KENUMI-544293 format. One record per residue (C-alpha): x, y, z; residue in one letter. Coordinates in steps of 0.25 Angstrom, whole numbers, plus 2048, in hexadecimal, padded with zeros to 3 digits. Example, Ala and Ser with C-alpha at 12.3 -4.5 7.8 and 13.67 -1.06 7.14 Angstrom:
8317EE81Fa8377FC81Ds
This chain:
7AA414756m7AF41C74Aa7A841973Df7B241B731q7AF41A723m7BA41C718p7B842770Fd7B6420701r7B842E6FAg7AF4376F2g7AF43F6E5g7B244D6E4p7A94576EAt7A24616E1g79F4706E3p7974736F0r78A4796EEi7864826FAr7774816FEv77148D705g76F48A714r76348F71Bp76549C723s76849C731r75A4A1735r75349672Dv75C48C733r759491741t74A49173El74B483739l75347E745m74948574Ft73D47E748l744471749g747473758v73947775Al73446B753a73C46275Bv739469768l72A468764g72B459762m73345776Fv72845F777f71D457770t72344A775m726450782f717455783a712447781g71B44178Bf71844C795w70944C794t70943D796d71143E7A2w7084497A8l6FC4417A5w7014347ACy70543D7B8r6F84437B8s6F14367BAv6FB4317C4n7004267BBy70E42B7B7s71441E7BAs70D4187AEv7134237A5f7214217ABt7214127ABt71D41279Dt72641D798l73341779Fw72F40979At72E40F78Bk73B41778Di74340B792g73E402787l74140C77Df74F40F781f753400784v74E3FA778f75140676Fg75F406774l7603F6772l75C3F8764m765403761a7713FC767l76D3EF75Fa76D3F6752v778400754g7813F675Af7803ED74En7823F9744i78E3FD74Bw7933EE74Cl7903EC73Da7983F9739h7A43F5742r7A43E773Bm7A53EE72Dr7B03E9724p7BC3F2723p7BB3F2714l7AF3F170Bs7B03E86FFa7B23EF6F2m7A53ED6EBs7993F56E5m7913F16F1e79B3F76FBq79D4036F2q78F4066F2n78E405701l79A40F703d79141A700r78841770By793414715r799422711m78C428713g789424721i798424726a79643272Cp78942F733y78C421738k78B424746k77E42C745w77842173Cl77B417746l77541F751l769422749g766414745i76840F753t75F41B759a75441874Fl753409751v75440C760g749416760l74040C758i743400761a74240976Eg73440E76Aa72F400766s7343FB774a72E40677Cs720401777s7233F477Eq7223FA78Cw7163F278Fr71D3E578Ct7293E9794w7213ED7A0l7193E07A0m7263D879Ew72D3DE7AAv7213DF7B3n71A3D27AFg7133CA7BAv7103BB7B9p7023B77B5f7033AA7BDg6FF3A27B1q70739A7A7k705397799d701388796p70C38678Bq71938C791f71538D7A0k71939C7A0l7123A67A8d7093AE7A0v7113BB7A3s71C3B679Af7133B778Ey70C3C4793a7183CC798f7253C5794d7233C0786l71F3CD780p72C3D4785w7343C8780y72E3CA773r7313D8773f73F3D6776l7403CB76Bl73A3D5761g7443E0765f74F3D6764g74B3D2756f7493E1752a7573E5757a75E3D9751t7583DB743i75B3EA743l7693E7748a76B3DD73Dl7663E6732i76E3F1737a77B3E9738a7793E272Aa7773F0724l7843F572Bt78C3E9727h7873EB718y78A3FA718l7983F871Dy79B3EB715g7993E071Fg78E3DA717l78F3DA708r7853D66FDi78B3D76F0t79A3D96F4s7A43CE6F1p7A83C56FCg7A13C2709a7933C770Br7963CB71Aa7A23CD722t7A53C472Ea7A23D0738a7943D2731a7913C4730t7933C273Fg78C3CF743h7803CC73Bl7803BD73Fs77F3C174Ev7733CA74Bl76C3BF743l76F3B574Fg7693BF758v75D3C074Ff75C3B174Fv75E3B075Ea7523B9760l74A3B1756k74D3A5760a7483AD76Bv73B3B0763a7393A1760y73A39F76Fw7303AA773l7273A5768d725398770r71F3A077By7183A9771g70F39E76Dl70839F77Aa7033AD776v7023AB767k6F53AE760s6F13A5754s6E53A274Cd6DD396751f6CF39374Dk6CB39175Ca6CC3A075Et6D03AD757d6DC3B075Fs6E33A3764w6EF3A676Et6F839B773g6FE38E76El6F7384766r6FB376763y70337A757v70A385760d70E37B76Ba712370762n718377756a71B385758y721384766l72B379763p72E380756a73138D75Dk73A385766t74237F75Bi74338C753l748393760f754388760c75738A752i757399753a76139875Fv76A38F756i76939874Ac76C3A5753a77939D758l77D39B74Al77C3A9746f7843AD753f78F3A374Ea7923AB742t79B3B374Bl7A53A874Aw7A13A173Dr79F3AE735r7953A772Ct7863A772Aw785399725q780392731l77739D737p77139F72Av76E390729i769391737g76039D734f75A396728g757389730l75039273Bm747398730v74438B72Al741385738s73839173Ba73038E72Ei73037F730l72F37D740i72838A743g71E38B737g71D37E730l71D37473By71237B743p70937B737a70B36C735i70736A743v6FB372742q6F736C735k6F935D738f6F835C748q6EF36774Cv6E4369741q6E035A741p6DD35A750n6DD369753e6D336875Fq6DC35E766a6E9365763k6E4373767e6DB370773a6E637177Ep6EB37E778y6DD383777v6DB380785a6E7388789k6E2394781n6D4393787l6DA393795k6E439F792a6DA3A778Bt6CF3A6796r6D93AA7A0e6DF3B5799a6D23BC796y6CC3B97A4g6C13B079Fi6C63A37A5d6BC3A47B1d6B03A77A7s6A439F7ACq69D3987A0v6903927A3t68538B79Be67839379Ay66B38E793p66839B78Cg65939978Et65039B79As64E3907A3q6413967A9t6343937A2e62C39E7A9d6333AB7A5k62B3B37AFt6343AE7BAq6403B47B3l63B3C37B4r6403C57C1d64D3BE7BEd6513C97B4v6533D47BDs65B3CB7C6d6643C67BBt6683D37B5a6663E27B6s6633E47A7i6693F17A2r6603F8797i668404796m67340178Cd67F40A78Fp683409780n67640E77Bi672419786v67E422785s67642C77Bp66B42C786t674430790f67A43A787q66C440784q667440792l67344379Aq67D44A791q678457796i68345F78Er68845C780n69645C785y69344F78Dy692441787a69143378Cf699427786p69341F77Bt692413783n68E415792l69340C79Dd68C4027A7v68F4027B5d6893FF7C3r6844097CDy67D4067DAt66E40B7DBk6654087E7d6703FE7ECg6703F67DEk67A3F67D3d6743FC7C7q6793FA7B9d67C4097B4t67E40F7A6v68841A7A9i6904257A1g6974327A3l69443F79Er6A1442797e6A644E78Fl6A344F781n6AB45977Al6A345876Dd69745E775g69E46B779i697477774p6A347E76Fk6B047676Cr6BD47D76En6CA47A776w6C6480783i6B8479783n6BE46C77Fd6C946B789h6C6475794f6B7477796r6B146A792y6B946079At6B14567A1h6A444E7A1g69A44E7ACy6934437B4g68E4357B3v6814307ADv67C4237B1a66F41B7AFa66940E7B3e66C4037AAg6603FA7ACt6554057AAs6504107A2a64541B7A5d63741B79Ea63D423792g648419790g653422795r65E41D79Fp65A41F7AEe6664277B2f66C4257C0t6764307BEe67343C7B4s67244B7B2d67D4557B2l6844557BDp6804477BEs6784427C9k6714357CEg6754287D4d68442A7D3l6854347DEg69043F7DFs69C43D7D6y6A64467CEe69F4477C1q6A944E7B8r6AF4457ADv6BC44A7A8y6C143C7A4y6B843379Bg6B642B78Fe6B2436786r6BD44078Ct6C843F781t6CD44D781t6D645578By6D045F794s6D746A79Ci6D146D7A9v6D34747B7g6D94817B1g6D348F7AFp6C848A7A5q6BC4857ABk6B54787A6e6A64757A4i6A246C7AFd69346A7ABy6874727A7s6794727AFd66D47B7AEd6754877B5s6804867AAg68E4817A8e69647D7B4k6A547F7B4t6B04777BAy6BF4767BCs6C64687BDy6CA4657CBe6D14587C9g6E04557C8d6DF44D7BBs6E64517AEg6F34587ADv6F64667B1s6F84717A6l6FE47C7B0s70C4787ABn70F47F79Dp71747279Av70B46979Cn703473793r70D473788a70E464789a6FF462788y6FE46C77Da708464775a702456779a6F445A775f6F8463769s6F046E770e6F847B771p6ED482779q6F047A785i6FE482786l6F8490786y6E948F789s6E4498794g6DA48E798a6E548679Ei6EB48B7ABg6EE4877BAd6E747A7BDg6E44767AFs6E54677ACr6E445F79Fi6DC45279Fl6DE448794y6DE439792n6D043A798r6C942D794t6CA42279Ep6D0418794k6DB422790e6DF42579Fr6DF4167A3v6E7412796e6F141D798a6F34197A7i6F440A7A4a6F9408796p6FA3FA799w6EB3F779Bl6E13F5790t6D53FE793i6C63F9792d6BE401787g6B3405791d6B640E79Da6AA4117A5y6A641B7B0p6A24197BEa69F4227CAv6A841E7D5v6AA4257E2d6A54327DDg6AE4327D0r6AB42E7C2i6B54237BFq6B841D7B1w6BA40E7B3i6C44087A9v6C73F97A7d6D53F57A3a6DB3E879Fy6E93E279Ft6EB3D9793t6F63D178Dt6F83CA780n7013BF785g6F93B578Dy6FD3A8788p6F23A0781y6E73AA783a6E13AE776s6E13BD772r6D63C776Ft6D73D5769t6D13DE773l6CC3E8769g6C33DE762d6BF3D676Et6BA3E3776t6B23E976Aa6A33E876Ad6973F0765s69A3FC76Fl6A93FE76Bt6A53FE75Ca69B40A75Et6A241176An6AF419768d6B141B777q6B040C77Ar6BD407774a6C13F9773v6CD3F477Cv6DB3F4775a6D63F3767q6E13EA761q6E63E476En6E73D576Eq6E83CF77Cv6E63C1782n6E53C5791y6DD3D0797i6D93D47A5r6D03E07AAn6DC3E27B4s6DA3F17B7v6CE3FA7BAk6D04097B8a6C94157BCt6CA4237B6v6C442F7BEd6BB4377B5a6BE4447BCy6CD4427C0s6D14387B6g6D84307C0e6DB4227BCv6DC4167C5k6E04087C1l6DB3FD7CAy6E13EE7C9q6D43E67C6w6DA3D87C3d6E43D67CEt6E93C97C8q6ED3CE7BAd6FC3CC7B7p6FC3D67ACv6F63E17B5l7003DD7C0k70B3DF7B5t7073ED7B1w7053F07C0m7143ED7C2k7183F57B6a70F4017BAf70E4007CAp7044097D1d6FB40B7C5t6F14017C8v6EA4017D6q6E63F47DCp6D83EE7DBk6D53F17EAt6D54007E7e6C83FF7DFi6BD4057E7s6B03FF7E9g6A940A7E2a6B24087D6l6B13F97D7m6A13FA7D5a6A34007C7h6AE3F77C2l6A93ED7B8r6AE3E27AEy6B43E87A2p6AD3E7795q6B93E578Cd6BF3DA794l6B13D3794f6B13D5784k6BF3CE783v6BA3C378Cq6AD3C0785r6B43C0778e6BE3B577Dl6B23AE784l6AC3AC776t6B73A1774r6BD39F781y6B039B78Ah6B438D786v6BE38578Ek6BF379786d6CA37977Ba6C2370772t6B5379772t6BE385770f6C437F764l6B737B75Es6B238975Eg6A4384761s6A238D76Ee6A739A768v69F3A676Bw69E3B4766q69B3C276Cv68E3C6765p68D3D375Dd6853DE764d6763DC75Fp6723EA762t67A3F1758n6803EE74Ak68F3F074Ct6913E174Cg69A3E2758d69A3DA765a68F3DC76Fv6953E477Bp6953DD789p68B3E3792y68B3E77A1y67F3E27A9l67C3DE7B7s6773D07B6m6793C27BCk67E3B67B5m6773A87B9p6813A57C3d6813B27CAq6783B67D6n6773C57D3e6793CF7C8q6873D47C5t68C3DF7BCf6903D77B0s6953D87A2l68E3CF798t68E3CA789t6893BF781t68F3B5777f68A3AE76At68F3A2763p6993A5758n6923A974Cg6843A8752r67B3B1759d6743A9764n6793AA772l6853A1777s6893A8784a6873B378Ef6933B9795m6933C27A2a69E3C77ABv69D3CC7B9n6A03DB7B7a69F3DF7C6d6AC3DF7CDp6A43E07DAg6A03D17D9t6A93C57DCe6A83BF7CEd6AC3CC7C6y6B13C87B8g6AB3BB7B8k6A63B77AAi69A3AF7A9r6963A979Bv6883A2799l68A39878Ek67D395786l67C387780p680386772t67337E76Fs66A38A773t66839676At6663A1774a6653AF76Da6713B876Dg6713C776Dp6703C875Ek6643BE75Dq65E3C6769i65F3D3762q6593CD755s64E3C775Dq64B3D4763f64B3DA755n6423CF74Fs6373CF759e62B3D5751q6263DD75Cd6343E2761i6383E5752a62B3EE751e62D3F575Es63C3F875Ai6363FD74Cr62D407754l63840B75Dl64040E750r63541774Bg639425746g647428748d64941F754s655415756e65440975Ev661405766e6633F776Cy66A3F777Ag6733EC780n66D3DE77El66F3D978Cl66F3CA78Fa66C3C579Dv66C3B67A0p65F3B27A7l65A3A47AAd66239D7A0g65E3A7795g6633B4790l65B3C1792l65E3CB788y65A3DA78Bv65C3E6781e6583F4783p6533FB777v65540A775y64F41476Cv656421767r64D42975Eg64443575Bg64A442761g65343A76Bl661437768k66342D773y65E41F776p65341C780l64F40E785l64240A77Fr6413FB77Fk6473EF786v6493E277El6493D5786v64A3C6782t64B3B978Ay6473AB786g6423AF778g6383BA77Eq63B3C877At6353D5780a6373E377Bf6313ED786e6333FB78Bd63B3F7797t6433EB79Cl6393E77A6e62E3E679Cq6363DE793a63A3D479El62C3D37A2d6273D0794k6323C5793i6303BF7A0f6213C27A2g61D3B8797g6183C378De6203BE782g6283C6778a61D3D0774a6223DE774t61C3EC774e6203F876Bp629402772p62540E77Ap62741C775g634423777e63542E781d63843C77De63143B76Fg63C432768t63342E75Dg63141F760e62441875Fd61C41876Ce61940A76Bg60A40A76At603400762q5F640175Bp5EB3FC765p5E33EF762p5D43EF75Ft5C93EC768s5BA3E8767d5B63F3771n5B23FF769p5B7409773t5C4402774v5C5400765q5C340F764e5CD41376Ea5D7409767l5D440F759n5D841D760d5E4416765a5E8411757q5E641F751e5EE42575Ca5F941B75Af5FA41D74Be5FA42C74Da60642A757g60D42274Dq60B42D742e61043874Ba61C43074Fl62042F741k61F43E73Fk62644074Cn61A448751d61B447760w60F44F763e60644775Ba60D43A760y60A43E76Eg5FC44176Bq5FA434764a60042D770q5F643477Ak5EA430771d5EF422770l5F0421780e5E2427781d5DC41D777a5E341177El5DE41678Br5D0417786k5D1409780a5D640378De5CA40A795e5C040578Ba5C53F778Cq5C63F879Bs5B73FC79Ca5B33F0795e5BC3E779Dg5C73E4793g5D63E6794g5DD3F4792g5E13F8785a5EF3F7789g5EE3E878Dg5F63DC788g5F13DE779d5FE3E5777g5F83F3776s5FE3FE77Ep5F940378Bs5F741278Ep60041079Ad60C40E790a60A41B788s617421783p61D42E787s61D43977Ds
């Protein structure tokens, strides 16, 4: 088509002014710089694409890269082209429909200047506008690759929603795609309408101030059709809104995030949407009719009626129904819909099979001595808190400054002497901040990996309060046998390393000096190719990669090295748990990563924000323990995939864990051969899998409200619970769940479990105890058991138990003594164990002080049935609780290694025997001398005072024995010489 514009003339031209042009050399230089800049940008884009491709190929998941890439490219071009055609065609059509002569008016004369200005560039302007809107639309559409793949590969759920009787897959997979298409249609129609209207106005088809008709017949017909398309799309929107009610979130006093239809939705909004759909269809037909009638009178009237109907039928009528029908009898009206929400929410979060049983909350046995043997049978109580003892691991097992352990260690199970043992475990990972001299070679070539596993028994400590290591030293040795100890991939490994080339790496150091090593795996990307080196130099903004002599034959670059990064890159459709944990499996260190499939489209299931639900006191204080998907709102979640990342080779394997999950089946269709079947999980790996913490935290948050199945009780809110704050710190965040081998009242033997407690909403007493079987080797893995205490009882909750510990006079005095000098007391995990109808609480107490910078276990707090004990060991505390000795406590023993804590000796009592009294007076003087030396940090004098104290007490004991009395270390509360502290 030829665009022709009459020359409306112009004034005489004045004398031309010659402006000096740049010299040829300057023009050549500028052109060269421009070309180089363009080539630089192109190469940078190519480098990003090429390095991504090389990485995916190196991990053998190139199909994920290609599937995602081609899907994005396809959506970009299809929807970009559609948008460009929609806008470009309407601009061309409006220009073609322009009137042959423009009206003689000031308005048109003013527009002449613009028409003349763009006349020479009309084709380029048309191409530019269409290209711009096409690029924007294509980029927006390419971000919908997940929506497209889920729609085209969707698998039925086999469950129907209770309102429309459609399969859940319609809401999870189909409705999001239809909404995207509808949104794209609205955007295309509005942009085309604006572009057409501007073109008509520019060329006289539309007039604002000119005399005569405001629009030509051609412009009227053209714009009416576009308006008709817009109204028709609105009709489709009304129809889809009917189904959207099943997944719509709204405010409802029964819950913070209600999803699904309520009474007003089913009886007011739903019929209103149907009526509005019919009105919109009629209105659209009226707009299309202007092609023949050439008047906007009827369609404008129809559009006005549609707007008025939307206000009255879609807004006012539901408000009237809510005010005069629902509110006067809310429980009766809403109960059927609440029942649907209860059922759907419990199914969507996997809590529908939760077993809630009544639990008395108080012991049923009068003679507590009978329960002493039941404690060890009920639980293997862990006194090594993995969230406290990391500095102890660091101090005792770091060996070199360039190694470090995570802030929070992990709990796993390992077999010892034929029995499963709860084990605290951590990897000695690389710590670049501890490198003696920081430079590019050291950071990326010489210090490349950590070394070895360090593990300790979770249920015991040595005499000094240290962990009892089952795997320690460098290289590590112990109960785990022989395995590849080098850790090239870990939670702390966040930078790239270049290995396998001419530059040797530091392997580890021992008494004979540093050992060197050269990486022998096939992980990473080869840098032998100069193109690869140039690409990585650009991608990492590190030009030395291009020319460094430390890179040569065999050099490979390792990056994306944290387990979470690797699994997220390989399976971008999964949501990753915040806590990967290591395990020694078949001679290799494997990081085990739990991954979830989620959707936001499960009808009637209430939504939760994962970032809020999975936050607790640990995520608040640990940067490495990130919460899951910070702002991601979901209303369906499954732990459908277990992933492993080899700490040496970086190899990633994905295993199908939930074989019934339709969301995972959909993604497995979209990305075939990326997820291995569950049968491929070896027995050795299965022994270390566990129930994931983040899923448990989501479920426990839902169970604060959805443990009830009765709609009336749910609406009343009388049974709402809350997750208590962590009483052992002052962050004000939720208490984390704890792994513990224990058995619930209906179980015959202990199983590895994940546990938590609940308190009533707004109160601190205990309302329930929750545990899930976390051991996949058992039949009822994943079974949630909730022990619900009677509302009439006031069993103490975690905060009250902690307050009880702190308020006991003897305990408070002992804690004060432990805090003597510059020592700090740290409370470990407050574990709760159901026992004989009551709750046994156990809390280890650690002391960090003096010259030591790491915590040591010093005391164990235990309470049961109102009895409290504060003893050196768990066994002593249990003996005191169940041995009938009451709640009396003894002061703490001295800390090993001269930490500066009070040794716990008390002034001895008086006696009528002169010899005994003299010895006790000597003991009193020795005690006071020891206290004075302690304040001055005079350890030599302190040790002598303790020796004098022991001698005096022994003398008193011998004198009492000689006259037939009891020893000085008897039941009067004075210490025995056998309990003398170490200096």
